[in-house]
C-alpha angles and dihedrals in degrees: 000000000000122000092248093051090048091050090051089051092050092048090050089053090051091051090050090052091049090051090050090049091051091049092051093045092050089050091049090051091050092049090048091054091047090052091049091051091047091052093049093045093047093053095043094190135125094254109027121193114248126179108265090229093062098088092043092052090051090051091048091051089050089051091049091051090051092050093047091051092048091049090050091051091050093049091046091050092047092047093049091053093054 
């Protein structure tokens, strides 16, 4: 296998890993929202208690999704130029 073909194969593997990471991160974000709703519904009060970390975790998952997308774009761009 030539070096270029091998590089393409490796970049494809990286893209697959990035896609998996995005899928897992999106699922984590969905589970986080389900947990938030469950806490609010369980308390059924005007001002339910939520863990103070909840908004920060959601923001961090959004940041991770943005980074994974950016990395995928970079790898795709690099691969298309080869």
